[in-house]
All heavy atoms as a GROMACS GRO file, in nm:
protein
  595
    1MET      N    1   3.528   4.951   6.710
    1MET     CA    2   3.483   5.056   6.625
    1MET      C    3   3.466   5.004   6.482
    1MET      O    4   3.363   5.030   6.421
    1MET     CB    5   3.588   5.170   6.627
    1MET     CG    6   3.542   5.293   6.555
    1MET     SD    7   3.642   5.438   6.589
    1MET     CE    8   3.773   5.413   6.475
    2LYS      N    9   3.564   4.930   6.430
    2LYS     CA   10   3.552   4.874   6.297
    2LYS      C   11   3.430   4.784   6.286
    2LYS      O   12   3.364   4.784   6.182
    2LYS     CB   13   3.677   4.797   6.261
    2LYS     CG   14   3.802   4.881   6.247
    2LYS     CD   15   3.923   4.805   6.194
    2LYS     CE   16   3.948   4.674   6.261
    2LYS     NZ   17   4.066   4.605   6.211
    3GLU      N   18   3.404   4.705   6.390
    3GLU     CA   19   3.296   4.610   6.387
    3GLU      C   20   3.162   4.683   6.372
    3GLU      O   21   3.074   4.642   6.298
    3GLU     CB   22   3.295   4.521   6.511
    3GLU     CG   23   3.415   4.428   6.519
    3GLU     CD   24   3.543   4.495   6.568
    3GLU    OE1   25   3.536   4.611   6.621
    3GLU    OE2   26   3.651   4.435   6.550
    4VAL      N   27   3.143   4.792   6.449
    4VAL     CA   28   3.020   4.868   6.444
    4VAL      C   29   2.999   4.925   6.304
    4VAL      O   30   2.890   4.912   6.249
    4VAL     CB   31   3.016   4.980   6.548
    4VAL    CG1   32   2.897   5.070   6.535
    4VAL    CG2   33   3.020   4.921   6.692
    5LEU      N   34   3.103   4.985   6.249
    5LEU     CA   35   3.091   5.042   6.114
    5LEU      C   36   3.062   4.936   6.009
    5LEU      O   37   2.979   4.952   5.921
    5LEU     CB   38   3.217   5.119   6.079
    5LEU     CG   39   3.247   5.241   6.165
    5LEU    CD1   40   3.385   5.298   6.132
    5LEU    CD2   41   3.140   5.347   6.149
    6SER      N   42   3.130   4.823   6.018
    6SER     CA   43   3.109   4.714   5.923
    6SER      C   44   2.970   4.655   5.931
    6SER      O   45   2.908   4.629   5.830
    6SER     CB   46   3.215   4.604   5.944
    6SER     OG   47   3.344   4.650   5.913
    7GLN      N   48   2.924   4.633   6.055
    7GLN     CA   49   2.789   4.577   6.074
    7GLN      C   50   2.682   4.667   6.016
    7GLN      O   51   2.577   4.617   5.972
    7GLN     CB   52   2.762   4.555   6.223
    7GLN     CG   53   2.838   4.441   6.281
    7GLN     CD   54   2.827   4.434   6.433
    7GLN    OE1   55   2.769   4.518   6.496
    7GLN    NE2   56   2.884   4.328   6.491
    8ARG      N   57   2.705   4.795   6.010
    8ARG     CA   58   2.609   4.889   5.958
    8ARG      C   59   2.635   4.924   5.812
    8ARG      O   60   2.575   5.015   5.755
    8ARG     CB   61   2.605   5.016   6.042
    8ARG     CG   62   2.552   4.991   6.181
    8ARG     CD   63   2.566   5.115   6.263
    8ARG     NE   64   2.492   5.104   6.387
    8ARG     CZ   65   2.378   5.167   6.410
    8ARG    NH1   66   2.323   5.241   6.318
    8ARG    NH2   67   2.317   5.151   6.526
    9ASN      N   68   2.732   4.853   5.751
    9ASN     CA   69   2.767   4.878   5.611
    9ASN      C   70   2.809   5.021   5.582
    9ASN      O   71   2.776   5.077   5.479
    9ASN     CB   72   2.654   4.835   5.517
    9ASN     CG   73   2.631   4.688   5.522
    9ASN    OD1   74   2.727   4.608   5.523
    9ASN    ND2   75   2.504   4.645   5.529
   10ILE      N   76   2.881   5.081   5.678
   10ILE     CA   77   2.933   5.215   5.662
   10ILE      C   78   3.075   5.207   5.608
   10ILE      O   79   3.160   5.139   5.665
   10ILE     CB   80   2.931   5.290   5.798
   10ILE    CG1   81   2.785   5.301   5.850
   10ILE    CG2   82   2.996   5.426   5.786
   10ILE    CD1   83   2.775   5.349   5.991
   11LYS      N   84   3.097   5.275   5.498
   11LYS     CA   85   3.231   5.274   5.437
   11LYS      C   86   3.324   5.360   5.523
   11LYS      O   87   3.287   5.468   5.568
   11LYS     CB   88   3.227   5.323   5.296
   11LYS     CG   89   3.152   5.234   5.201
   11LYS     CD   90   3.154   5.290   5.061
   11LYS     CE   91   3.074   5.201   4.970
   11LYS     NZ   92   3.074   5.247   4.834
   12TYR      N   93   3.447   5.312   5.541
   12TYR     CA   94   3.544   5.383   5.618
   12TYR      C   95   3.684   5.344   5.574
   12TYR      O   96   3.704   5.240   5.512
   12TYR     CB   97   3.527   5.356   5.771
   12TYR     CG   98   3.552   5.214   5.810
   12TYR    CD1   99   3.677   5.173   5.850
   12TYR    CD2  100   3.452   5.118   5.804
   12TYR    CE1  101   3.701   5.041   5.888
   12TYR    CE2  102   3.471   4.987   5.838
   12TYR     CZ  103   3.597   4.948   5.878
   12TYR     OH  104   3.621   4.818   5.914
   13ALA      N  105   3.780   5.428   5.606
   13ALA     CA  106   3.920   5.398   5.582
   13ALA      C  107   3.985   5.377   5.716
   13ALA      O  108   3.986   5.464   5.802
   13ALA     CB  109   3.988   5.512   5.506
   14TYR      N  110   4.040   5.258   5.736
   14TYR     CA  111   4.106   5.222   5.860
   14TYR      C  112   4.256   5.254   5.846
   14TYR      O  113   4.318   5.214   5.746
   14TYR     CB  114   4.086   5.075   5.892
   14TYR     CG  115   4.165   5.026   6.010
   14TYR    CD1  116   4.123   5.054   6.137
   14TYR    CD2  117   4.283   4.954   5.991
   14TYR    CE1  118   4.195   5.010   6.248
   14TYR    CE2  119   4.356   4.910   6.102
   14TYR     CZ  120   4.312   4.938   6.230
   14TYR     OH  121   4.382   4.898   6.338
   15VAL      N  122   4.309   5.326   5.943
   15VAL     CA  123   4.450   5.356   5.941
   15VAL      C  124   4.515   5.296   6.063
   15VAL      O  125   4.483   5.329   6.176
   15VAL     CB  126   4.473   5.511   5.939
   15VAL    CG1  127   4.623   5.544   5.941
   15VAL    CG2  128   4.407   5.574   5.820
   16ASP      N  129   4.608   5.208   6.037
   16ASP     CA  130   4.684   5.144   6.145
   16ASP      C  131   4.808   5.232   6.172
   16ASP      O  132   4.901   5.230   6.094
   16ASP     CB  133   4.729   5.004   6.106
   16ASP     CG  134   4.808   4.932   6.211
   16ASP    OD1  135   4.837   4.992   6.317
   16ASP    OD2  136   4.846   4.815   6.188
   17ILE      N  137   4.803   5.307   6.283
   17ILE     CA  138   4.913   5.402   6.308
   17ILE      C  139   5.041   5.331   6.347
   17ILE      O  140   5.147   5.399   6.352
   17ILE     CB  141   4.874   5.507   6.413
   17ILE    CG1  142   4.848   5.441   6.548
   17ILE    CG2  143   4.754   5.587   6.368
   17ILE    CD1  144   4.833   5.541   6.664
   18THR      N  145   5.038   5.205   6.369
   18THR     CA  146   5.162   5.130   6.403
   18THR      C  147   5.232   5.075   6.279
   18THR      O  148   5.342   5.018   6.289
   18THR     CB  149   5.134   5.015   6.500
   18THR    OG1  150   5.054   4.917   6.436
   18THR    CG2  151   5.069   5.068   6.628
   19SER      N  152   5.168   5.091   6.162
   19SER     CA  153   5.227   5.031   6.040
   19SER      C  154   5.332   5.117   5.970
   19SER      O  155   5.397   5.072   5.877
   19SER     CB  156   5.115   4.997   5.942
   19SER     OG  157   5.056   5.115   5.893
   20GLY      N  158   5.343   5.241   6.015
   20GLY     CA  159   5.444   5.329   5.955
   20GLY      C  160   5.429   5.471   5.999
   20GLY      O  161   5.332   5.509   6.065
   21MET      N  162   5.526   5.551   5.963
   21MET     CA  163   5.531   5.690   6.008
   21MET      C  164   5.423   5.776   5.949
   21MET      O  165   5.373   5.868   6.013
   21MET     CB  166   5.668   5.751   5.974
   21MET     CG  167   5.782   5.696   6.057
   21MET     SD  168   5.755   5.712   6.236
   21MET     CE  169   5.768   5.888   6.254
   22PHE      N  170   5.381   5.750   5.827
   22PHE     CA  171   5.275   5.833   5.759
   22PHE      C  172   5.148   5.833   5.841
   22PHE      O  173   5.094   5.940   5.874
   22PHE     CB  174   5.251   5.785   5.619
   22PHE     CG  175   5.150   5.866   5.546
   22PHE    CD1  176   5.186   5.993   5.495
   22PHE    CD2  177   5.021   5.824   5.527
   22PHE    CE1  178   5.093   6.071   5.430
   22PHE    CE2  179   4.928   5.902   5.459
   22PHE     CZ  180   4.964   6.025   5.411
   23GLY      N  181   5.096   5.715   5.876
   23GLY     CA  182   4.975   5.707   5.953
   23GLY      C  183   4.989   5.767   6.091
   23GLY      O  184   4.900   5.836   6.142
   24LEU      N  185   5.102   5.741   6.155
   24LEU     CA  186   5.129   5.793   6.289
   24LEU      C  187   5.132   5.947   6.288
   24LEU      O  188   5.071   6.012   6.372
   24LEU     CB  189   5.256   5.737   6.347
   24LEU     CG  190   5.296   5.787   6.485
   24LEU    CD1  191   5.188   5.757   6.588
   24LEU    CD2  192   5.429   5.728   6.526
   25LYS      N  193   5.202   6.005   6.192
   25LYS     CA  194   5.215   6.150   6.185
   25LYS      C  195   5.078   6.213   6.158
   25LYS      O  196   5.045   6.318   6.218
   25LYS     CB  197   5.311   6.191   6.073
   25LYS     CG  198   5.453   6.173   6.111
   25LYS     CD  199   5.545   6.226   5.999
   25LYS     CE  200   5.691   6.212   6.038
   25LYS     NZ  201   5.776   6.268   5.933
   26ASN      N  202   4.998   6.154   6.072
   26ASN     CA  203   4.865   6.209   6.048
   26ASN      C  204   4.776   6.200   6.172
   26ASN      O  205   4.705   6.298   6.204
   26ASN     CB  206   4.795   6.131   5.931
   26ASN     CG  207   4.849   6.175   5.799
   26ASN    OD1  208   4.902   6.285   5.783
   26ASN    ND2  209   4.840   6.087   5.700
   27PHE      N  210   4.785   6.091   6.246
   27PHE     CA  211   4.709   6.081   6.371
   27PHE      C  212   4.754   6.185   6.473
   27PHE      O  213   4.673   6.253   6.537
   27PHE     CB  214   4.720   5.942   6.436
   27PHE     CG  215   4.664   5.938   6.573
   27PHE    CD1  216   4.528   5.944   6.593
   27PHE    CD2  217   4.748   5.934   6.683
   27PHE    CE1  218   4.474   5.944   6.722
   27PHE    CE2  219   4.697   5.934   6.812
   27PHE     CZ  220   4.559   5.940   6.830
   28LEU      N  221   4.886   6.200   6.490
   28LEU     CA  222   4.939   6.296   6.586
   28LEU      C  223   4.897   6.439   6.552
   28LEU      O  224   4.870   6.520   6.639
   28LEU     CB  225   5.088   6.285   6.598
   28LEU     CG  226   5.138   6.154   6.662
   28LEU    CD1  227   5.288   6.146   6.658
   28LEU    CD2  228   5.085   6.143   6.807
   29LYS      N  229   4.888   6.468   6.423
   29LYS     CA  230   4.842   6.600   6.379
   29LYS      C  231   4.697   6.621   6.424
   29LYS      O  232   4.661   6.728   6.470
   29LYS     CB  233   4.854   6.611   6.228
   29LYS     CG  234   4.820   6.745   6.171
   29LYS     CD  235   4.845   6.749   6.020
   29LYS     CE  236   4.812   6.885   5.963
   29LYS     NZ  237   4.835   6.886   5.818
   30ILE      N  238   4.616   6.519   6.407
   30ILE     CA  239   4.476   6.525   6.453
   30ILE      C  240   4.472   6.540   6.604
   30ILE      O  241   4.404   6.631   6.657
   30ILE     CB  242   4.397   6.401   6.408
   30ILE    CG1  243   4.379   6.397   6.257
   30ILE    CG2  244   4.261   6.393   6.478
   30ILE    CD1  245   4.333   6.269   6.201
   31ARG      N  246   4.541   6.457   6.674
   31ARG     CA  247   4.539   6.458   6.821
   31ARG      C  248   4.591   6.587   6.879
   31ARG      O  249   4.533   6.642   6.972
   31ARG     CB  250   4.622   6.344   6.878
   31ARG     CG  251   4.602   6.331   7.029
   31ARG     CD  252   4.715   6.274   7.100
   31ARG     NE  253   4.844   6.341   7.076
   31ARG     CZ  254   4.958   6.294   7.113
   31ARG    NH1  255   4.966   6.178   7.174
   31ARG    NH2  256   5.067   6.363   7.091
   32ASP      N  257   4.693   6.641   6.821
   32ASP     CA  258   4.756   6.761   6.874
   32ASP      C  259   4.687   6.890   6.840
   32ASP      O  260   4.719   6.995   6.898
   32ASP     CB  261   4.902   6.768   6.826
   32ASP     CG  262   4.990   6.658   6.888
   32ASP    OD1  263   4.943   6.592   6.984
   32ASP    OD2  264   5.100   6.636   6.837
   33ASN      N  265   4.591   6.888   6.745
   33ASN     CA  266   4.531   7.013   6.702
   33ASN      C  267   4.377   7.017   6.713
   33ASN      O  268   4.318   7.115   6.668
   33ASN     CB  269   4.568   7.035   6.554
   33ASN     CG  270   4.717   7.062   6.541
   33ASN    OD1  271   4.767   7.162   6.593
   33ASN    ND2  272   4.786   6.972   6.476
   34ASN      N  273   4.315   6.914   6.773
   34ASN     CA  274   4.169   6.916   6.782
   34ASN      C  275   4.122   6.923   6.924
   34ASN      O  276   4.176   6.859   7.013
   34ASN     CB  277   4.112   6.791   6.712
   34ASN     CG  278   4.122   6.801   6.562
   34ASN    OD1  279   4.047   6.874   6.502
   34ASN    ND2  280   4.218   6.736   6.503
   35GLU      N  281   4.017   7.001   6.945
   35GLU     CA  282   3.960   7.019   7.077
   35GLU      C  283   3.912   6.888   7.138
   35GLU      O  284   3.917   6.868   7.261
   35GLU     CB  285   3.846   7.119   7.071
   35GLU     CG  286   3.790   7.159   7.205
   35GLU     CD  287   3.893   7.228   7.292
   35GLU    OE1  288   3.982   7.296   7.242
   35GLU    OE2  289   3.883   7.213   7.417
   36SER      N  290   3.869   6.795   7.057
   36SER     CA  291   3.819   6.667   7.107
   36SER      C  292   3.924   6.591   7.184
   36SER      O  293   3.892   6.503   7.265
   36SER     CB  294   3.766   6.582   6.991
   36SER     OG  295   3.872   6.553   6.900
   37HIS      N  296   4.050   6.623   7.163
   37HIS     CA  297   4.159   6.554   7.231
   37HIS      C  298   4.230   6.639   7.336
   37HIS      O  299   4.334   6.599   7.389
   37HIS     CB  300   4.259   6.504   7.126
   37HIS     CG  301   4.209   6.391   7.043
   37HIS    ND1  302   4.110   6.409   6.950
   37HIS    CD2  303   4.240   6.262   7.043
   37HIS    CE1  304   4.086   6.295   6.890
   37HIS    NE2  305   4.161   6.201   6.945
   38ALA      N  306   4.176   6.754   7.367
   38ALA     CA  307   4.243   6.847   7.458
   38ALA      C  308   4.270   6.789   7.595
   38ALA      O  309   4.380   6.800   7.650
   38ALA     CB  310   4.161   6.975   7.472
   39LYS      N  311   4.170   6.722   7.654
   39LYS     CA  312   4.186   6.665   7.787
   39LYS      C  313   4.292   6.552   7.785
   39LYS      O  314   4.364   6.534   7.881
   39LYS     CB  315   4.054   6.610   7.838
   39LYS     CG  316   3.957   6.717   7.877
   39LYS     CD  317   3.827   6.659   7.930
   39LYS     CE  318   3.727   6.769   7.959
   39LYS     NZ  319   3.599   6.713   8.002
   40LEU      N  320   4.297   6.479   7.678
   40LEU     CA  321   4.397   6.374   7.665
   40LEU      C  322   4.536   6.430   7.661
   40LEU      O  323   4.628   6.377   7.727
   40LEU     CB  324   4.371   6.292   7.538
   40LEU     CG  325   4.242   6.214   7.535
   40LEU    CD1  326   4.218   6.158   7.396
   40LEU    CD2  327   4.245   6.104   7.636
   41ARG      N  328   4.553   6.536   7.585
   41ARG     CA  329   4.689   6.597   7.574
   41ARG      C  330   4.736   6.642   7.711
   41ARG      O  331   4.851   6.622   7.747
   41ARG     CB  332   4.685   6.716   7.478
   41ARG     CG  333   4.669   6.674   7.334
   41ARG     CD  334   4.692   6.793   7.238
   41ARG     NE  335   4.606   6.905   7.262
   41ARG     CZ  336   4.487   6.924   7.204
   41ARG    NH1  337   4.440   6.833   7.119
   41ARG    NH2  338   4.418   7.031   7.228
   42VAL      N  339   4.647   6.703   7.789
   42VAL     CA  340   4.684   6.754   7.922
   42VAL      C  341   4.731   6.641   8.011
   42VAL      O  342   4.825   6.654   8.090
   42VAL     CB  343   4.564   6.830   7.985
   42VAL    CG1  344   4.591   6.860   8.130
   42VAL    CG2  345   4.536   6.957   7.908
   43ASN      N  346   4.663   6.525   7.999
   43ASN     CA  347   4.695   6.408   8.083
   43ASN      C  348   4.800   6.316   8.024
   43ASN      O  349   4.829   6.211   8.079
   43ASN     CB  350   4.566   6.331   8.117
   43ASN     CG  351   4.473   6.415   8.199
   43ASN    OD1  352   4.515   6.476   8.299
   43ASN    ND2  353   4.345   6.419   8.164
   44GLY      N  354   4.852   6.350   7.906
   44GLY     CA  355   4.955   6.271   7.845
   44GLY      C  356   4.904   6.138   7.786
   44GLY      O  357   4.982   6.044   7.769
   45LEU      N  358   4.776   6.132   7.752
   45LEU     CA  359   4.717   6.012   7.694
   45LEU      C  360   4.718   6.023   7.539
   45LEU      O  361   4.734   6.129   7.483
   45LEU     CB  362   4.576   5.994   7.746
   45LEU     CG  363   4.565   5.978   7.899
   45LEU    CD1  364   4.420   5.978   7.943
   45LEU    CD2  365   4.639   5.854   7.946
   46VAL      N  366   4.694   5.909   7.478
   46VAL     CA  367   4.709   5.903   7.331
   46VAL      C  368   4.581   5.940   7.258
   46VAL      O  369   4.582   6.024   7.168
   46VAL     CB  370   4.753   5.761   7.288
   46VAL    CG1  371   4.764   5.751   7.136
   46VAL    CG2  372   4.884   5.726   7.352
   47GLY      N  373   4.467   5.878   7.288
   47GLY     CA  374   4.344   5.911   7.219
   47GLY      C  375   4.306   5.814   7.110
   47GLY      O  376   4.265   5.855   7.000
   48ILE      N  377   4.320   5.687   7.135
   48ILE     CA  378   4.285   5.586   7.039
   48ILE      C  379   4.168   5.505   7.096
   48ILE      O  380   4.171   5.468   7.214
   48ILE     CB  381   4.405   5.490   7.014
   48ILE    CG1  382   4.522   5.571   6.958
   48ILE    CG2  383   4.366   5.377   6.921
   48ILE    CD1  384   4.649   5.490   6.948
   49PRO      N  385   4.069   5.474   7.018
   49PRO     CA  386   4.050   5.504   6.875
   49PRO      C  387   3.989   5.644   6.853
   49PRO      O  388   3.919   5.694   6.940
   49PRO     CB  389   3.954   5.397   6.827
   49PRO     CG  390   3.873   5.361   6.947
   49PRO     CD  391   3.965   5.382   7.065
   50THR      N  392   4.017   5.696   6.740
   50THR     CA  393   3.964   5.825   6.695
   50THR      C  394   3.895   5.803   6.562
   50THR      O  395   3.942   5.731   6.476
   50THR     CB  396   4.077   5.927   6.679
   50THR    OG1  397   4.133   5.956   6.806
   50THR    CG2  398   4.027   6.057   6.616
   51LEU      N  399   3.780   5.864   6.548
   51LEU     CA  400   3.704   5.864   6.421
   51LEU      C  401   3.703   6.002   6.367
   51LEU      O  402   3.676   6.099   6.440
   51LEU     CB  403   3.562   5.815   6.447
   51LEU     CG  404   3.468   5.812   6.326
   51LEU    CD1  405   3.510   5.702   6.229
   51LEU    CD2  406   3.325   5.787   6.369
   52VAL      N  407   3.732   6.018   6.239
   52VAL     CA  408   3.726   6.148   6.173
   52VAL      C  409   3.617   6.145   6.067
   52VAL      O  410   3.618   6.059   5.980
   52VAL     CB  411   3.862   6.183   6.107
   52VAL    CG1  412   3.855   6.319   6.037
   52VAL    CG2  413   3.975   6.181   6.210
   53VAL      N  414   3.523   6.238   6.081
   53VAL     CA  415   3.410   6.248   5.986
   53VAL      C  416   3.406   6.396   5.942
   53VAL      O  417   3.390   6.483   6.028
   53VAL     CB  418   3.277   6.207   6.052
   53VAL    CG1  419   3.163   6.226   5.954
   53VAL    CG2  420   3.283   6.065   6.103
   54ASP      N  421   3.416   6.417   5.813
   54ASP     CA  422   3.409   6.554   5.758
   54ASP      C  423   3.504   6.648   5.832
   54ASP      O  424   3.466   6.757   5.872
   54ASP     CB  425   3.265   6.607   5.765
   54ASP     CG  426   3.169   6.526   5.677
   54ASP    OD1  427   3.214   6.472   5.576
   54ASP    OD2  428   3.050   6.520   5.714
   55ASP      N  429   3.624   6.606   5.847
   55ASP     CA  430   3.734   6.684   5.912
   55ASP      C  431   3.710   6.717   6.058
   55ASP      O  432   3.778   6.804   6.115
   55ASP     CB  433   3.759   6.817   5.834
   55ASP     CG  434   3.813   6.790   5.693
   55ASP    OD1  435   3.887   6.691   5.678
   55ASP    OD2  436   3.782   6.868   5.601
   56LYS      N  437   3.617   6.649   6.122
   56LYS     CA  438   3.597   6.666   6.266
   56LYS      C  439   3.632   6.533   6.332
   56LYS      O  440   3.589   6.426   6.287
   56LYS     CB  441   3.453   6.706   6.296
   56LYS     CG  442   3.429   6.733   6.442
   56LYS     CD  443   3.296   6.794   6.471
   56LYS     CE  444   3.288   6.820   6.621
   56LYS     NZ  445   3.162   6.872   6.659
   57SER      N  446   3.707   6.542   6.437
   57SER     CA  447   3.753   6.419   6.505
   57SER      C  448   3.669   6.391   6.631
   57SER      O  449   3.622   6.481   6.698
   57SER     CB  450   3.900   6.428   6.542
   57SER     OG  451   3.920   6.530   6.638
   58TYR      N  452   3.651   6.260   6.655
   58TYR     CA  453   3.572   6.213   6.771
   58TYR      C  454   3.651   6.104   6.838
   58TYR      O  455   3.704   6.012   6.775
   58TYR     CB  456   3.439   6.154   6.726
   58TYR     CG  457   3.351   6.250   6.647
   58TYR    CD1  458   3.364   6.260   6.507
   58TYR    CD2  459   3.263   6.329   6.713
   58TYR    CE1  460   3.285   6.349   6.438
   58TYR    CE2  461   3.182   6.420   6.643
   58TYR     CZ  462   3.194   6.426   6.505
   58TYR     OH  463   3.117   6.516   6.433
   59LEU      N  464   3.665   6.119   6.970
   59LEU     CA  465   3.731   6.016   7.049
   59LEU      C  466   3.626   5.913   7.088
   59LEU      O  467   3.518   5.947   7.136
   59LEU     CB  468   3.791   6.078   7.176
   59LEU     CG  469   3.865   5.986   7.265
   59LEU    CD1  470   3.989   5.930   7.193
   59LEU    CD2  471   3.909   6.060   7.392
   60ILE      N  472   3.653   5.785   7.062
   60ILE     CA  473   3.558   5.676   7.085
   60ILE      C  474   3.599   5.602   7.210
   60ILE      O  475   3.708   5.550   7.218
   60ILE     CB  476   3.552   5.581   6.965
   60ILE    CG1  477   3.532   5.659   6.833
   60ILE    CG2  478   3.443   5.477   6.985
   60ILE    CD1  479   3.405   5.738   6.827
   61SER      N  480   3.506   5.589   7.306
   61SER     CA  481   3.538   5.525   7.433
   61SER      C  482   3.489   5.381   7.442
   61SER      O  483   3.502   5.320   7.550
   61SER     CB  484   3.484   5.608   7.551
   61SER     OG  485   3.343   5.621   7.539
   62GLY      N  486   3.431   5.326   7.336
   62GLY     CA  487   3.389   5.187   7.336
   62GLY      C  488   3.278   5.165   7.236
   62GLY      O  489   3.232   5.258   7.174
   63PRO      N  490   3.235   5.037   7.221
   63PRO     CA  491   3.132   5.007   7.120
   63PRO      C  492   3.002   5.083   7.140
   63PRO      O  493   2.940   5.125   7.043
   63PRO     CB  494   3.113   4.855   7.137
   63PRO     CG  495   3.233   4.806   7.205
   63PRO     CD  496   3.286   4.920   7.288
   64GLU      N  497   2.959   5.099   7.264
   64GLU     CA  498   2.834   5.172   7.288
   64GLU      C  499   2.845   5.317   7.249
   64GLU      O  500   2.753   5.372   7.188
   64GLU     CB  501   2.794   5.164   7.439
   64GLU     CG  502   2.768   5.022   7.487
   64GLU     CD  503   2.897   4.948   7.524
   64GLU    OE1  504   3.000   5.012   7.551
   64GLU    OE2  505   2.894   4.824   7.522
   65ALA      N  506   2.958   5.378   7.275
   65ALA     CA  507   2.982   5.516   7.233
   65ALA      C  508   2.982   5.527   7.080
   65ALA      O  509   2.935   5.624   7.024
   65ALA     CB  510   3.112   5.569   7.292
   66MET      N  511   3.042   5.426   7.014
   66MET     CA  512   3.047   5.426   6.869
   66MET      C  513   2.905   5.414   6.813
   66MET      O  514   2.872   5.486   6.718
   66MET     CB  515   3.132   5.308   6.821
   66MET     CG  516   3.157   5.306   6.672
   66MET     SD  517   3.252   5.448   6.622
   66MET     CE  518   3.196   5.462   6.456
   67GLU      N  519   2.824   5.327   6.870
   67GLU     CA  520   2.682   5.312   6.824
   67GLU      C  521   2.610   5.446   6.840
   67GLU      O  522   2.539   5.488   6.749
   67GLU     CB  523   2.611   5.204   6.908
   67GLU     CG  524   2.656   5.063   6.882
   67GLU     CD  525   2.593   5.002   6.759
   67GLU    OE1  526   2.507   5.066   6.696
   67GLU    OE2  527   2.636   4.892   6.725
   68HIS      N  528   2.630   5.509   6.952
   68HIS     CA  529   2.560   5.639   6.976
   68HIS      C  530   2.608   5.743   6.877
   68HIS      O  531   2.524   5.820   6.822
   68HIS     CB  532   2.591   5.685   7.121
   68HIS     CG  533   2.532   5.818   7.155
   68HIS    ND1  534   2.395   5.837   7.174
   68HIS    CD2  535   2.590   5.940   7.167
   68HIS    CE1  536   2.375   5.964   7.198
   68HIS    NE2  537   2.490   6.029   7.194
   69LEU      N  538   2.738   5.749   6.849
   69LEU     CA  539   2.791   5.847   6.753
   69LEU      C  540   2.738   5.822   6.614
   69LEU      O  541   2.702   5.916   6.543
   69LEU     CB  542   2.944   5.844   6.755
   69LEU     CG  543   3.011   5.950   6.671
   69LEU    CD1  544   2.976   6.089   6.714
   69LEU    CD2  545   3.163   5.930   6.676
   70VAL      N  546   2.730   5.696   6.573
   70VAL     CA  547   2.675   5.662   6.442
   70VAL      C  548   2.531   5.715   6.430
   70VAL      O  549   2.494   5.772   6.328
   70VAL     CB  550   2.684   5.509   6.415
   70VAL    CG1  551   2.596   5.469   6.298
   70VAL    CG2  552   2.828   5.466   6.394
   71GLU      N  553   2.454   5.695   6.534
   71GLU     CA  554   2.315   5.743   6.535
   71GLU      C  555   2.312   5.898   6.530
   71GLU      O  556   2.234   5.955   6.456
   71GLU     CB  557   2.239   5.692   6.657
   71GLU     CG  558   2.218   5.544   6.659
   71GLU     CD  559   2.127   5.496   6.547
   71GLU    OE1  560   2.030   5.569   6.512
   71GLU    OE2  561   2.151   5.385   6.495
   72GLU      N  562   2.392   5.957   6.617
   72GLU     CA  563   2.394   6.106   6.625
   72GLU      C  564   2.433   6.168   6.493
   72GLU      O  565   2.376   6.269   6.452
   72GLU     CB  566   2.491   6.144   6.737
   72GLU     CG  567   2.502   6.293   6.759
   72GLU     CD  568   2.601   6.324   6.866
   72GLU    OE1  569   2.602   6.258   6.972
   72GLU    OE2  570   2.682   6.420   6.845
   73LEU      N  571   2.534   6.113   6.426
   73LEU     CA  572   2.583   6.169   6.302
   73LEU      C  573   2.504   6.123   6.181
   73LEU      O  574   2.526   6.169   6.068
   73LEU     CB  575   2.729   6.134   6.283
   73LEU     CG  576   2.827   6.189   6.386
   73LEU    CD1  577   2.968   6.138   6.356
   73LEU    CD2  578   2.824   6.342   6.389
   74GLU      N  579   2.412   6.030   6.205
   74GLU     CA  580   2.329   5.972   6.098
   74GLU      C  581   2.415   5.914   5.986
   74GLU      O  582   2.395   5.940   5.868
   74GLU     CB  583   2.229   6.074   6.045
   74GLU     CG  584   2.132   6.123   6.147
   74GLU     CD  585   2.036   6.228   6.097
   74GLU    OE1  586   2.044   6.268   5.979
   74GLU    OE2  587   1.953   6.274   6.176
   75LEU      N  588   2.512   5.832   6.025
   75LEU     CA  589   2.602   5.771   5.930
   75LEU      C  590   2.538   5.650   5.863
   75LEU      O  591   2.453   5.591   5.914
   75LEU     CB  592   2.733   5.727   5.998
   75LEU     CG  593   2.813   5.840   6.057
   75LEU    CD1  594   2.936   5.781   6.127
   75LEU    CD2  595   2.859   5.940   5.952
   0.00000   0.00000   0.00000
């Protein structure tokens, strides 16, 4: 995901949720409250990587999905 954004010169903030409680808590808040992660919650999955754009979260399933999302959102 980072590679796709960097290659396209798209500015982003990367949050490593393993580096501390602040990042992890923010991610869990996103995961636990957004429809994009509903199926994951039911199956007990985490939902990484996640991209948040304008307060809307997107679950990314690989580089091709990231490329498609960048095009769709016109980032």
